[in-house]
CHARMM-style PDB file with segment names, atoms N, HN, CA, C and O in Angstrom:
ATOM      1  N   MET     1      33.362 -24.441 -42.954  1.00  0.00      PROA
ATOM      2  CA  MET     1      31.930 -24.398 -42.900  1.00  0.00      PROA
ATOM      3  C   MET     1      31.449 -23.343 -41.906  1.00  0.00      PROA
ATOM      4  O   MET     1      30.505 -22.606 -42.191  1.00  0.00      PROA
ATOM      5  N   ARG     2      32.088 -23.271 -40.753  1.00  0.00      PROA
ATOM      6  HN  ARG     2      32.854 -23.870 -40.521  1.00  0.00      PROA
ATOM      7  CA  ARG     2      31.712 -22.275 -39.767  1.00  0.00      PROA
ATOM      8  C   ARG     2      31.943 -20.869 -40.296  1.00  0.00      PROA
ATOM      9  O   ARG     2      31.144 -19.963 -40.055  1.00  0.00      PROA
ATOM     10  N   ILE     3      33.037 -20.697 -41.016  1.00  0.00      PROA
ATOM     11  HN  ILE     3      33.685 -21.432 -41.212  1.00  0.00      PROA
ATOM     12  CA  ILE     3      33.370 -19.379 -41.548  1.00  0.00      PROA
ATOM     13  C   ILE     3      32.289 -18.922 -42.524  1.00  0.00      PROA
ATOM     14  O   ILE     3      31.907 -17.752 -42.511  1.00  0.00      PROA
ATOM     15  N   ARG     4      31.795 -19.815 -43.363  1.00  0.00      PROA
ATOM     16  HN  ARG     4      32.106 -20.766 -43.374  1.00  0.00      PROA
ATOM     17  CA  ARG     4      30.742 -19.469 -44.323  1.00  0.00      PROA
ATOM     18  C   ARG     4      29.475 -19.032 -43.599  1.00  0.00      PROA
ATOM     19  O   ARG     4      28.839 -18.050 -43.982  1.00  0.00      PROA
ATOM     20  N   ARG     5      29.116 -19.762 -42.558  1.00  0.00      PROA
ATOM     21  HN  ARG     5      29.632 -20.559 -42.247  1.00  0.00      PROA
ATOM     22  CA  ARG     5      27.911 -19.406 -41.802  1.00  0.00      PROA
ATOM     23  C   ARG     5      28.071 -18.049 -41.138  1.00  0.00      PROA
ATOM     24  O   ARG     5      27.158 -17.223 -41.147  1.00  0.00      PROA
ATOM     25  N   MET     6      29.266 -17.829 -40.552  1.00  0.00      PROA
ATOM     26  HN  MET     6      30.008 -18.500 -40.545  1.00  0.00      PROA
ATOM     27  CA  MET     6      29.508 -16.564 -39.899  1.00  0.00      PROA
ATOM     28  C   MET     6      29.516 -15.421 -40.910  1.00  0.00      PROA
ATOM     29  O   MET     6      28.981 -14.344 -40.646  1.00  0.00      PROA
ATOM     30  N   LEU     7      30.114 -15.657 -42.043  1.00  0.00      PROA
ATOM     31  HN  LEU     7      30.549 -16.532 -42.258  1.00  0.00      PROA
ATOM     32  CA  LEU     7      30.152 -14.635 -43.086  1.00  0.00      PROA
ATOM     33  C   LEU     7      28.733 -14.321 -43.577  1.00  0.00      PROA
ATOM     34  O   LEU     7      28.390 -13.156 -43.780  1.00  0.00      PROA
ATOM     35  N   ALA     8      27.922 -15.345 -43.766  1.00  0.00      PROA
ATOM     36  HN  ALA     8      28.201 -16.291 -43.601  1.00  0.00      PROA
ATOM     37  CA  ALA     8      26.539 -15.149 -44.192  1.00  0.00      PROA
ATOM     38  C   ALA     8      25.763 -14.353 -43.146  1.00  0.00      PROA
ATOM     39  O   ALA     8      24.958 -13.485 -43.487  1.00  0.00      PROA
ATOM     40  N   ALA     9      26.009 -14.653 -41.870  1.00  0.00      PROA
ATOM     41  HN  ALA     9      26.662 -15.358 -41.593  1.00  0.00      PROA
ATOM     42  CA  ALA     9      25.334 -13.929 -40.798  1.00  0.00      PROA
ATOM     43  C   ALA     9      25.757 -12.466 -40.768  1.00  0.00      PROA
ATOM     44  O   ALA     9      24.928 -11.581 -40.555  1.00  0.00      PROA
ATOM     45  N   VAL    10      27.031 -12.212 -40.978  1.00  0.00      PROA
ATOM     46  HN  VAL    10      27.705 -12.931 -41.151  1.00  0.00      PROA
ATOM     47  CA  VAL    10      27.545 -10.839 -40.991  1.00  0.00      PROA
ATOM     48  C   VAL    10      26.949 -10.063 -42.165  1.00  0.00      PROA
ATOM     49  O   VAL    10      26.548  -8.910 -42.009  1.00  0.00      PROA
ATOM     50  N   ILE    11      26.892 -10.687 -43.326  1.00  0.00      PROA
ATOM     51  HN  ILE    11      27.218 -11.624 -43.453  1.00  0.00      PROA
ATOM     52  CA  ILE    11      26.333 -10.030 -44.515  1.00  0.00      PROA
ATOM     53  C   ILE    11      24.844  -9.750 -44.315  1.00  0.00      PROA
ATOM     54  O   ILE    11      24.357  -8.672 -44.655  1.00  0.00      PROA
ATOM     55  N   ALA    12      24.132 -10.718 -43.767  1.00  0.00      PROA
ATOM     56  HN  ALA    12      24.528 -11.594 -43.491  1.00  0.00      PROA
ATOM     57  CA  ALA    12      22.709 -10.525 -43.527  1.00  0.00      PROA
ATOM     58  C   ALA    12      22.466  -9.394 -42.524  1.00  0.00      PROA
ATOM     59  O   ALA    12      21.551  -8.590 -42.700  1.00  0.00      PROA
ATOM     60  N   THR    13      23.276  -9.336 -41.490  1.00  0.00      PROA
ATOM     61  HN  THR    13      24.020  -9.989 -41.346  1.00  0.00      PROA
ATOM     62  CA  THR    13      23.145  -8.275 -40.489  1.00  0.00      PROA
ATOM     63  C   THR    13      23.420  -6.908 -41.106  1.00  0.00      PROA
ATOM     64  O   THR    13      22.700  -5.945 -40.845  1.00  0.00      PROA
ATOM     65  N   ALA    14      24.462  -6.830 -41.922  1.00  0.00      PROA
ATOM     66  HN  ALA    14      25.048  -7.613 -42.134  1.00  0.00      PROA
ATOM     67  CA  ALA    14      24.798  -5.564 -42.583  1.00  0.00      PROA
ATOM     68  C   ALA    14      23.683  -5.136 -43.528  1.00  0.00      PROA
ATOM     69  O   ALA    14      23.354  -3.952 -43.605  1.00  0.00      PROA
ATOM     70  N   ALA    15      23.104  -6.089 -44.243  1.00  0.00      PROA
ATOM     71  HN  ALA    15      23.372  -7.050 -44.181  1.00  0.00      PROA
ATOM     72  CA  ALA    15      22.014  -5.767 -45.167  1.00  0.00      PROA
ATOM     73  C   ALA    15      20.801  -5.252 -44.409  1.00  0.00      PROA
ATOM     74  O   ALA    15      20.179  -4.275 -44.826  1.00  0.00      PROA
ATOM     75  N   LEU    16      20.462  -5.896 -43.308  1.00  0.00      PROA
ATOM     76  HN  LEU    16      20.968  -6.689 -42.970  1.00  0.00      PROA
ATOM     77  CA  LEU    16      19.317  -5.447 -42.514  1.00  0.00      PROA
ATOM     78  C   LEU    16      19.571  -4.079 -41.892  1.00  0.00      PROA
ATOM     79  O   LEU    16      18.662  -3.254 -41.803  1.00  0.00      PROA
ATOM     80  N   ALA    17      20.789  -3.844 -41.469  1.00  0.00      PROA
ATOM     81  HN  ALA    17      21.528  -4.514 -41.541  1.00  0.00      PROA
ATOM     82  CA  ALA    17      21.125  -2.535 -40.907  1.00  0.00      PROA
ATOM     83  C   ALA    17      21.007  -1.466 -41.981  1.00  0.00      PROA
ATOM     84  O   ALA    17      20.537  -0.362 -41.706  1.00  0.00      PROA
ATOM     85  N   GLY    18      21.422  -1.777 -43.185  1.00  0.00      PROA
ATOM     86  HN  GLY    18      21.803  -2.674 -43.408  1.00  0.00      PROA
ATOM     87  CA  GLY    18      21.290  -0.841 -44.305  1.00  0.00      PROA
ATOM     88  C   GLY    18      19.840  -0.530 -44.588  1.00  0.00      PROA
ATOM     89  O   GLY    18      19.498   0.622 -44.853  1.00  0.00      PROA
ATOM     90  N   LEU    19      18.979  -1.529 -44.538  1.00  0.00      PROA
ATOM     91  HN  LEU    19      19.256  -2.465 -44.322  1.00  0.00      PROA
ATOM     92  CA  LEU    19      17.555  -1.308 -44.753  1.00  0.00      PROA
ATOM     93  C   LEU    19      16.971  -0.446 -43.650  1.00  0.00      PROA
ATOM     94  O   LEU    19      16.093   0.379 -43.906  1.00  0.00      PROA
ATOM     95  N   GLY    20      17.441  -0.624 -42.441  1.00  0.00      PROA
ATOM     96  HN  GLY    20      18.154  -1.294 -42.233  1.00  0.00      PROA
ATOM     97  CA  GLY    20      16.963   0.189 -41.329  1.00  0.00      PROA
ATOM     98  C   GLY    20      17.312   1.656 -41.523  1.00  0.00      PROA
ATOM     99  O   GLY    20      16.495   2.532 -41.241  1.00  0.00      PROA
ATOM    100  N   LEU    21      18.514   1.929 -42.001  1.00  0.00      PROA
ATOM    101  HN  LEU    21      19.178   1.217 -42.231  1.00  0.00      PROA
ATOM    102  CA  LEU    21      18.911   3.309 -42.248  1.00  0.00      PROA
ATOM    103  C   LEU    21      18.108   3.902 -43.398  1.00  0.00      PROA
ATOM    104  O   LEU    21      17.726   5.072 -43.363  1.00  0.00      PROA
ATOM    105  N   THR    22      17.859   3.090 -44.412  1.00  0.00      PROA
ATOM    106  HN  THR    22      18.170   2.140 -44.441  1.00  0.00      PROA
ATOM    107  CA  THR    22      17.071   3.558 -45.548  1.00  0.00      PROA
ATOM    108  C   THR    22      15.652   3.873 -45.100  1.00  0.00      PROA
ATOM    109  O   THR    22      15.079   4.883 -45.508  1.00  0.00      PROA
ATOM    110  N   GLY    23      15.089   3.019 -44.268  1.00  0.00      PROA
ATOM    111  HN  GLY    23      15.554   2.198 -43.937  1.00  0.00      PROA
ATOM    112  CA  GLY    23      13.744   3.254 -43.760  1.00  0.00      PROA
ATOM    113  C   GLY    23      13.671   4.522 -42.926  1.00  0.00      PROA
ATOM    114  O   GLY    23      12.689   5.259 -43.008  1.00  0.00      PROA
ATOM    115  N   ALA    24      14.688   4.784 -42.131  1.00  0.00      PROA
ATOM    116  HN  ALA    24      15.486   4.185 -42.064  1.00  0.00      PROA
ATOM    117  CA  ALA    24      14.704   5.991 -41.313  1.00  0.00      PROA
ATOM    118  C   ALA    24      14.781   7.238 -42.188  1.00  0.00      PROA
ATOM    119  O   ALA    24      14.126   8.242 -41.908  1.00  0.00      PROA
ATOM    120  N   ALA    25      15.581   7.169 -43.244  1.00  0.00      PROA
ATOM    121  HN  ALA    25      16.114   6.353 -43.471  1.00  0.00      PROA
ATOM    122  CA  ALA    25      15.690   8.300 -44.153  1.00  0.00      PROA
ATOM    123  C   ALA    25      14.366   8.533 -44.878  1.00  0.00      PROA
ATOM    124  O   ALA    25      13.953   9.676 -45.070  1.00  0.00      PROA
ATOM    125  N   THR    26      13.709   7.461 -45.274  1.00  0.00      PROA
ATOM    126  HN  THR    26      14.045   6.532 -45.117  1.00  0.00      PROA
ATOM    127  CA  THR    26      12.416   7.582 -45.938  1.00  0.00      PROA
ATOM    128  C   THR    26      11.382   8.174 -44.998  1.00  0.00      PROA
ATOM    129  O   THR    26      10.581   9.013 -45.411  1.00  0.00      PROA
ATOM    130  N   ALA    27      11.386   7.757 -43.760  1.00  0.00      PROA
ATOM    131  HN  ALA    27      12.036   7.075 -43.425  1.00  0.00      PROA
ATOM    132  CA  ALA    27      10.439   8.291 -42.783  1.00  0.00      PROA
ATOM    133  C   ALA    27      10.681   9.777 -42.550  1.00  0.00      PROA
ATOM    134  O   ALA    27       9.730  10.549 -42.426  1.00  0.00      PROA
ATOM    135  N   ALA    28      11.946  10.181 -42.490  1.00  0.00      PROA
ATOM    136  HN  ALA    28      12.719   9.554 -42.591  1.00  0.00      PROA
ATOM    137  CA  ALA    28      12.260  11.594 -42.297  1.00  0.00      PROA
ATOM    138  C   ALA    28      11.791  12.420 -43.488  1.00  0.00      PROA
ATOM    139  O   ALA    28      11.288  13.530 -43.315  1.00  0.00      PROA
ATOM    140  N   THR    29      11.954  11.887 -44.687  1.00  0.00      PROA
ATOM    141  HN  THR    29      12.363  10.986 -44.827  1.00  0.00      PROA
ATOM    142  CA  THR    29      11.504  12.586 -45.884  1.00  0.00      PROA
ATOM    143  C   THR    29       9.990  12.694 -45.906  1.00  0.00      PROA
ATOM    144  O   THR    29       9.449  13.746 -46.246  1.00  0.00      PROA
ATOM    145  N   ALA    30       9.309  11.632 -45.551  1.00  0.00      PROA
ATOM    146  HN  ALA    30       9.748  10.777 -45.275  1.00  0.00      PROA
ATOM    147  CA  ALA    30       7.843  11.649 -45.525  1.00  0.00      PROA
ATOM    148  C   ALA    30       7.343  12.663 -44.517  1.00  0.00      PROA
ATOM    149  O   ALA    30       6.349  13.346 -44.767  1.00  0.00      PROA
ATOM    150  N   THR    31       8.011  12.772 -43.385  1.00  0.00      PROA
ATOM    151  HN  THR    31       8.818  12.217 -43.182  1.00  0.00      PROA
ATOM    152  CA  THR    31       7.601  13.737 -42.376  1.00  0.00      PROA
ATOM    153  C   THR    31       7.786  15.149 -42.902  1.00  0.00      PROA
ATOM    154  O   THR    31       6.930  16.010 -42.698  1.00  0.00      PROA
ATOM    155  N   ALA    32       8.898  15.389 -43.575  1.00  0.00      PROA
ATOM    156  HN  ALA    32       9.593  14.690 -43.741  1.00  0.00      PROA
ATOM    157  CA  ALA    32       9.157  16.718 -44.107  1.00  0.00      PROA
ATOM    158  C   ALA    32       8.133  17.072 -45.181  1.00  0.00      PROA
ATOM    159  O   ALA    32       7.691  18.219 -45.245  1.00  0.00      PROA
ATOM    160  N   GLN    33       7.753  16.139 -46.007  1.00  0.00      PROA
ATOM    161  HN  GLN    33       8.112  15.207 -45.955  1.00  0.00      PROA
ATOM    162  CA  GLN    33       6.785  16.400 -47.057  1.00  0.00      PROA
ATOM    163  C   GLN    33       5.385  16.559 -46.497  1.00  0.00      PROA
ATOM    164  O   GLN    33       4.585  17.318 -47.043  1.00  0.00      PROA
ATOM    165  N   GLY    34       5.082  15.871 -45.442  1.00  0.00      PROA
ATOM    166  HN  GLY    34       5.732  15.254 -44.998  1.00  0.00      PROA
ATOM    167  CA  GLY    34       3.753  15.929 -44.864  1.00  0.00      PROA
ATOM    168  C   GLY    34       3.531  17.145 -43.981  1.00  0.00      PROA
ATOM    169  O   GLY    34       2.410  17.390 -43.536  1.00  0.00      PROA
ATOM    170  N   ALA    35       4.584  17.910 -43.720  1.00  0.00      PROA
ATOM    171  HN  ALA    35       5.495  17.711 -44.081  1.00  0.00      PROA
ATOM    172  CA  ALA    35       4.463  19.069 -42.861  1.00  0.00      PROA
ATOM    173  C   ALA    35       3.582  20.121 -43.522  1.00  0.00      PROA
ATOM    174  O   ALA    35       3.615  20.295 -44.741  1.00  0.00      PROA
ATOM    175  N   SER    36       2.803  20.812 -42.720  1.00  0.00      PROA
ATOM    176  HN  SER    36       2.776  20.671 -41.730  1.00  0.00      PROA
ATOM    177  CA  SER    36       1.919  21.845 -43.228  1.00  0.00      PROA
ATOM    178  C   SER    36       2.739  23.022 -43.738  1.00  0.00      PROA
ATOM    179  O   SER    36       3.666  23.485 -43.073  1.00  0.00      PROA
ATOM    180  N   THR    37       2.383  23.499 -44.931  1.00  0.00      PROA
ATOM    181  HN  THR    37       1.631  23.122 -45.471  1.00  0.00      PROA
ATOM    182  CA  THR    37       3.091  24.624 -45.516  1.00  0.00      PROA
ATOM    183  C   THR    37       2.095  25.709 -45.881  1.00  0.00      PROA
ATOM    184  O   THR    37       0.899  25.450 -46.012  1.00  0.00      PROA
ATOM    185  N   ASP    38       2.589  26.910 -46.041  1.00  0.00      PROA
ATOM    186  HN  ASP    38       3.560  27.121 -45.934  1.00  0.00      PROA
ATOM    187  CA  ASP    38       1.744  28.011 -46.485  1.00  0.00      PROA
ATOM    188  C   ASP    38       1.686  27.988 -48.008  1.00  0.00      PROA
ATOM    189  O   ASP    38       2.694  27.749 -48.673  1.00  0.00      PROA
ATOM    190  N   VAL    39       0.515  28.237 -48.543  1.00  0.00      PROA
ATOM    191  HN  VAL    39      -0.303  28.432 -48.002  1.00  0.00      PROA
ATOM    192  CA  VAL    39       0.346  28.338 -49.987  1.00  0.00      PROA
ATOM    193  C   VAL    39      -0.249  29.698 -50.300  1.00  0.00      PROA
ATOM    194  O   VAL    39      -0.912  30.309 -49.462  1.00  0.00      PROA
ATOM    195  N   THR    40      -0.006  30.162 -51.509  1.00  0.00      PROA
ATOM    196  HN  THR    40       0.533  29.665 -52.189  1.00  0.00      PROA
ATOM    197  CA  THR    40      -0.601  31.419 -51.945  1.00  0.00      PROA
ATOM    198  C   THR    40      -2.016  31.140 -52.433  1.00  0.00      PROA
ATOM    199  O   THR    40      -2.341  29.999 -52.762  1.00  0.00      PROA
ATOM    200  N   PRO    41      -2.855  32.157 -52.484  1.00  0.00      PROA
ATOM    201  CA  PRO    41      -4.197  31.942 -53.021  1.00  0.00      PROA
ATOM    202  C   PRO    41      -4.165  31.366 -54.438  1.00  0.00      PROA
ATOM    203  O   PRO    41      -5.018  30.560 -54.809  1.00  0.00      PROA
ATOM    204  N   SER    42      -3.177  31.787 -55.219  1.00  0.00      PROA
ATOM    205  HN  SER    42      -2.484  32.442 -54.917  1.00  0.00      PROA
ATOM    206  CA  SER    42      -3.037  31.279 -56.583  1.00  0.00      PROA
ATOM    207  C   SER    42      -2.704  29.785 -56.594  1.00  0.00      PROA
ATOM    208  O   SER    42      -3.258  29.029 -57.392  1.00  0.00      PROA
ATOM    209  N   GLU    43      -1.798  29.364 -55.706  1.00  0.00      PROA
ATOM    210  HN  GLU    43      -1.348  29.979 -55.058  1.00  0.00      PROA
ATOM    211  CA  GLU    43      -1.449  27.941 -55.612  1.00  0.00      PROA
ATOM    212  C   GLU    43      -2.644  27.116 -55.170  1.00  0.00      PROA
ATOM    213  O   GLU    43      -2.836  25.992 -55.635  1.00  0.00      PROA
ATOM    214  N   CYS    44      -3.447  27.673 -54.273  1.00  0.00      PROA
ATOM    215  HN  CYS    44      -3.290  28.586 -53.895  1.00  0.00      PROA
ATOM    216  CA  CYS    44      -4.644  26.985 -53.806  1.00  0.00      PROA
ATOM    217  C   CYS    44      -5.595  26.754 -54.978  1.00  0.00      PROA
ATOM    218  O   CYS    44      -6.121  25.654 -55.151  1.00  0.00      PROA
ATOM    219  N   LYS    45      -5.813  27.797 -55.782  1.00  0.00      PROA
ATOM    220  HN  LYS    45      -5.386  28.691 -55.642  1.00  0.00      PROA
ATOM    221  CA  LYS    45      -6.704  27.695 -56.945  1.00  0.00      PROA
ATOM    222  C   LYS    45      -6.162  26.709 -57.976  1.00  0.00      PROA
ATOM    223  O   LYS    45      -6.919  25.929 -58.554  1.00  0.00      PROA
ATOM    224  N   GLN    46      -4.845  26.746 -58.203  1.00  0.00      PROA
ATOM    225  HN  GLN    46      -4.231  27.379 -57.733  1.00  0.00      PROA
ATOM    226  CA  GLN    46      -4.233  25.840 -59.181  1.00  0.00      PROA
ATOM    227  C   GLN    46      -4.376  24.388 -58.741  1.00  0.00      PROA
ATOM    228  O   GLN    46      -4.443  23.489 -59.579  1.00  0.00      PROA
ATOM    229  N   GLY    47      -4.424  24.159 -57.447  1.00  0.00      PROA
ATOM    230  HN  GLY    47      -4.370  24.890 -56.767  1.00  0.00      PROA
ATOM    231  CA  GLY    47      -4.588  22.808 -56.917  1.00  0.00      PROA
ATOM    232  C   GLY    47      -6.043  22.370 -56.877  1.00  0.00      PROA
ATOM    233  O   GLY    47      -6.346  21.267 -56.422  1.00  0.00      PROA
ATOM    234  N   GLY    48      -6.942  23.219 -57.346  1.00  0.00      PROA
ATOM    235  HN  GLY    48      -6.696  24.115 -57.716  1.00  0.00      PROA
ATOM    236  CA  GLY    48      -8.345  22.854 -57.392  1.00  0.00      PROA
ATOM    237  C   GLY    48      -9.132  23.261 -56.167  1.00  0.00      PROA
ATOM    238  O   GLY    48     -10.271  22.828 -55.991  1.00  0.00      PROA
ATOM    239  N   GLY    49      -8.544  24.087 -55.313  1.00  0.00      PROA
ATOM    240  HN  GLY    49      -7.619  24.439 -55.455  1.00  0.00      PROA
ATOM    241  CA  GLY    49      -9.221  24.507 -54.096  1.00  0.00      PROA
ATOM    242  C   GLY    49      -9.719  25.933 -54.167  1.00  0.00      PROA
ATOM    243  O   GLY    49      -9.560  26.617 -55.178  1.00  0.00      PROA
ATOM    244  N   THR    50     -10.322  26.367 -53.084  1.00  0.00      PROA
ATOM    245  HN  THR    50     -10.452  25.812 -52.262  1.00  0.00      PROA
ATOM    246  CA  THR    50     -10.811  27.736 -52.962  1.00  0.00      PROA
ATOM    247  C   THR    50     -10.171  28.357 -51.730  1.00  0.00      PROA
ATOM    248  O   THR    50     -10.321  27.839 -50.623  1.00  0.00      PROA
ATOM    249  N   PRO    51      -9.448  29.482 -51.917  1.00  0.00      PROA
ATOM    250  CA  PRO    51      -8.845  30.127 -50.751  1.00  0.00      PROA
ATOM    251  C   PRO    51      -9.906  30.832 -49.912  1.00  0.00      PROA
ATOM    252  O   PRO    51     -10.651  31.670 -50.419  1.00  0.00      PROA
ATOM    253  N   ASP    52      -9.971  30.494 -48.642  1.00  0.00      PROA
ATOM    254  HN  ASP    52      -9.366  29.813 -48.230  1.00  0.00      PROA
ATOM    255  CA  ASP    52     -10.884  31.142 -47.713  1.00  0.00      PROA
ATOM    256  C   ASP    52     -10.060  32.152 -46.923  1.00  0.00      PROA
ATOM    257  O   ASP    52      -9.390  31.805 -45.950  1.00  0.00      PROA
ATOM    258  N   LEU    53     -10.122  33.408 -47.359  1.00  0.00      PROA
ATOM    259  HN  LEU    53     -10.666  33.690 -48.149  1.00  0.00      PROA
ATOM    260  CA  LEU    53      -9.283  34.427 -46.748  1.00  0.00      PROA
ATOM    261  C   LEU    53      -9.781  34.852 -45.376  1.00  0.00      PROA
ATOM    262  O   LEU    53      -9.033  35.455 -44.607  1.00  0.00      PROA
ATOM    263  N   ALA    54     -11.026  34.549 -45.063  1.00  0.00      PROA
ATOM    264  HN  ALA    54     -11.633  34.059 -45.688  1.00  0.00      PROA
ATOM    265  CA  ALA    54     -11.542  34.864 -43.723  1.00  0.00      PROA
ATOM    266  C   ALA    54     -10.866  33.977 -42.670  1.00  0.00      PROA
ATOM    267  O   ALA    54     -10.540  34.433 -41.574  1.00  0.00      PROA
ATOM    268  N   ASP    55     -10.661  32.697 -43.025  1.00  0.00      PROA
ATOM    269  HN  ASP    55     -10.925  32.327 -43.916  1.00  0.00      PROA
ATOM    270  CA  ASP    55     -10.015  31.753 -42.103  1.00  0.00      PROA
ATOM    271  C   ASP    55      -8.550  31.496 -42.453  1.00  0.00      PROA
ATOM    272  O   ASP    55      -7.858  30.763 -41.747  1.00  0.00      PROA
ATOM    273  N   ASN    56      -8.077  32.107 -43.553  1.00  0.00      PROA
ATOM    274  HN  ASN    56      -8.640  32.703 -44.127  1.00  0.00      PROA
ATOM    275  CA  ASN    56      -6.708  31.906 -44.048  1.00  0.00      PROA
ATOM    276  C   ASN    56      -6.379  30.434 -44.256  1.00  0.00      PROA
ATOM    277  O   ASN    56      -5.344  29.949 -43.799  1.00  0.00      PROA
ATOM    278  N   VAL    57      -7.270  29.726 -44.949  1.00  0.00      PROA
ATOM    279  HN  VAL    57      -8.111  30.120 -45.319  1.00  0.00      PROA
ATOM    280  CA  VAL    57      -7.063  28.310 -45.204  1.00  0.00      PROA
ATOM    281  C   VAL    57      -7.564  27.986 -46.612  1.00  0.00      PROA
ATOM    282  O   VAL    57      -8.488  28.624 -47.117  1.00  0.00      PROA
ATOM    283  N   CYS    58      -6.943  26.992 -47.232  1.00  0.00      PROA
ATOM    284  HN  CYS    58      -6.193  26.474 -46.822  1.00  0.00      PROA
ATOM    285  CA  CYS    58      -7.366  26.529 -48.548  1.00  0.00      PROA
ATOM    286  C   CYS    58      -8.393  25.410 -48.350  1.00  0.00      PROA
ATOM    287  O   CYS    58      -8.149  24.454 -47.614  1.00  0.00      PROA
ATOM    288  N   LYS    59      -9.520  25.540 -49.005  1.00  0.00      PROA
ATOM    289  HN  LYS    59      -9.718  26.317 -49.603  1.00  0.00      PROA
ATOM    290  CA  LYS    59     -10.579  24.536 -48.858  1.00  0.00      PROA
ATOM    291  C   LYS    59     -10.719  23.758 -50.158  1.00  0.00      PROA
ATOM    292  O   LYS    59     -10.996  24.324 -51.215  1.00  0.00      PROA
ATOM    293  N   GLY    60     -10.520  22.439 -50.056  1.00  0.00      PROA
ATOM    294  HN  GLY    60     -10.295  21.979 -49.198  1.00  0.00      PROA
ATOM    295  CA  GLY    60     -10.632  21.564 -51.221  1.00  0.00      PROA
ATOM    296  C   GLY    60      -9.333  21.480 -52.002  1.00  0.00      PROA
ATOM    297  O   GLY    60      -8.371  22.191 -51.713  1.00  0.00      PROA
ATOM    298  N   GLY    61      -9.318  20.614 -52.983  1.00  0.00      PROA
ATOM    299  HN  GLY    61     -10.100  20.036 -53.218  1.00  0.00      PROA
ATOM    300  CA  GLY    61      -8.151  20.460 -53.846  1.00  0.00      PROA
ATOM    301  C   GLY    61      -6.981  19.777 -53.168  1.00  0.00      PROA
ATOM    302  O   GLY    61      -7.125  19.150 -52.118  1.00  0.00      PROA
ATOM    303  N   THR    62      -5.820  19.912 -53.788  1.00  0.00      PROA
ATOM    304  HN  THR    62      -5.702  20.422 -54.641  1.00  0.00      PROA
ATOM    305  CA  THR    62      -4.626  19.236 -53.287  1.00  0.00      PROA
ATOM    306  C   THR    62      -4.030  19.909 -52.058  1.00  0.00      PROA
ATOM    307  O   THR    62      -3.253  19.292 -51.329  1.00  0.00      PROA
ATOM    308  N   HSD    63      -4.386  21.169 -51.823  1.00  0.00      PROA
ATOM    309  HN  HSD    63      -5.017  21.670 -52.415  1.00  0.00      PROA
ATOM    310  CA  HSD    63      -3.849  21.903 -50.664  1.00  0.00      PROA
ATOM    311  C   HSD    63      -4.897  22.061 -49.571  1.00  0.00      PROA
ATOM    312  O   HSD    63      -4.797  22.973 -48.751  1.00  0.00      PROA
ATOM    313  N   ASN    64      -5.883  21.201 -49.545  1.00  0.00      PROA
ATOM    314  HN  ASN    64      -5.964  20.460 -50.211  1.00  0.00      PROA
ATOM    315  CA  ASN    64      -6.969  21.284 -48.581  1.00  0.00      PROA
ATOM    316  C   ASN    64      -6.455  21.347 -47.143  1.00  0.00      PROA
ATOM    317  O   ASN    64      -5.684  20.496 -46.702  1.00  0.00      PROA
ATOM    318  N   GLY    65      -6.907  22.386 -46.422  1.00  0.00      PROA
ATOM    319  HN  GLY    65      -7.534  23.078 -46.781  1.00  0.00      PROA
ATOM    320  CA  GLY    65      -6.533  22.529 -45.029  1.00  0.00      PROA
ATOM    321  C   GLY    65      -5.231  23.255 -44.781  1.00  0.00      PROA
ATOM    322  O   GLY    65      -4.891  23.540 -43.633  1.00  0.00      PROA
ATOM    323  N   GLU    66      -4.493  23.560 -45.839  1.00  0.00      PROA
ATOM    324  HN  GLU    66      -4.769  23.328 -46.771  1.00  0.00      PROA
ATOM    325  CA  GLU    66      -3.227  24.247 -45.662  1.00  0.00      PROA
ATOM    326  C   GLU    66      -3.466  25.749 -45.494  1.00  0.00      PROA
ATOM    327  O   GLU    66      -4.424  26.308 -46.027  1.00  0.00      PROA
ATOM    328  N   LYS    67      -2.572  26.381 -44.743  1.00  0.00      PROA
ATOM    329  HN  LYS    67      -1.793  25.927 -44.309  1.00  0.00      PROA
ATOM    330  CA  LYS    67      -2.685  27.790 -44.447  1.00  0.00      PROA
ATOM    331  C   LYS    67      -2.419  28.618 -45.713  1.00  0.00      PROA
ATOM    332  O   LYS    67      -1.462  28.363 -46.443  1.00  0.00      PROA
ATOM    333  N   VAL    68      -3.273  29.603 -45.958  1.00  0.00      PROA
ATOM    334  HN  VAL    68      -4.051  29.810 -45.365  1.00  0.00      PROA
ATOM    335  CA  VAL    68      -3.088  30.512 -47.100  1.00  0.00      PROA
ATOM    336  C   VAL    68      -2.349  31.732 -46.599  1.00  0.00      PROA
ATOM    337  O   VAL    68      -2.750  32.366 -45.623  1.00  0.00      PROA
ATOM    338  N   ASP    69      -1.264  32.051 -47.282  1.00  0.00      PROA
ATOM    339  HN  ASP    69      -0.939  31.536 -48.075  1.00  0.00      PROA
ATOM    340  CA  ASP    69      -0.414  33.168 -46.877  1.00  0.00      PROA
ATOM    341  C   ASP    69      -0.720  34.380 -47.733  1.00  0.00      PROA
ATOM    342  OT1 ASP    69      -0.110  35.434 -47.552  1.00  0.00      PROA
TER     343      ASP     69
END
């Protein structure tokens, strides 16, 4: 009986540790995707925005606020 409880505890701990690693990997991916990137004026327009070449930024659309290269 003790062995079963200990085994269950070990399995539960391993499962939680696995979830922790998965969460860390997901967070790292989200950070990489959320990082500001340069877009071309064409990409800005395709995303529904307007490239503001005076400020070098895309205004509106999916690339809103991103730097225009």
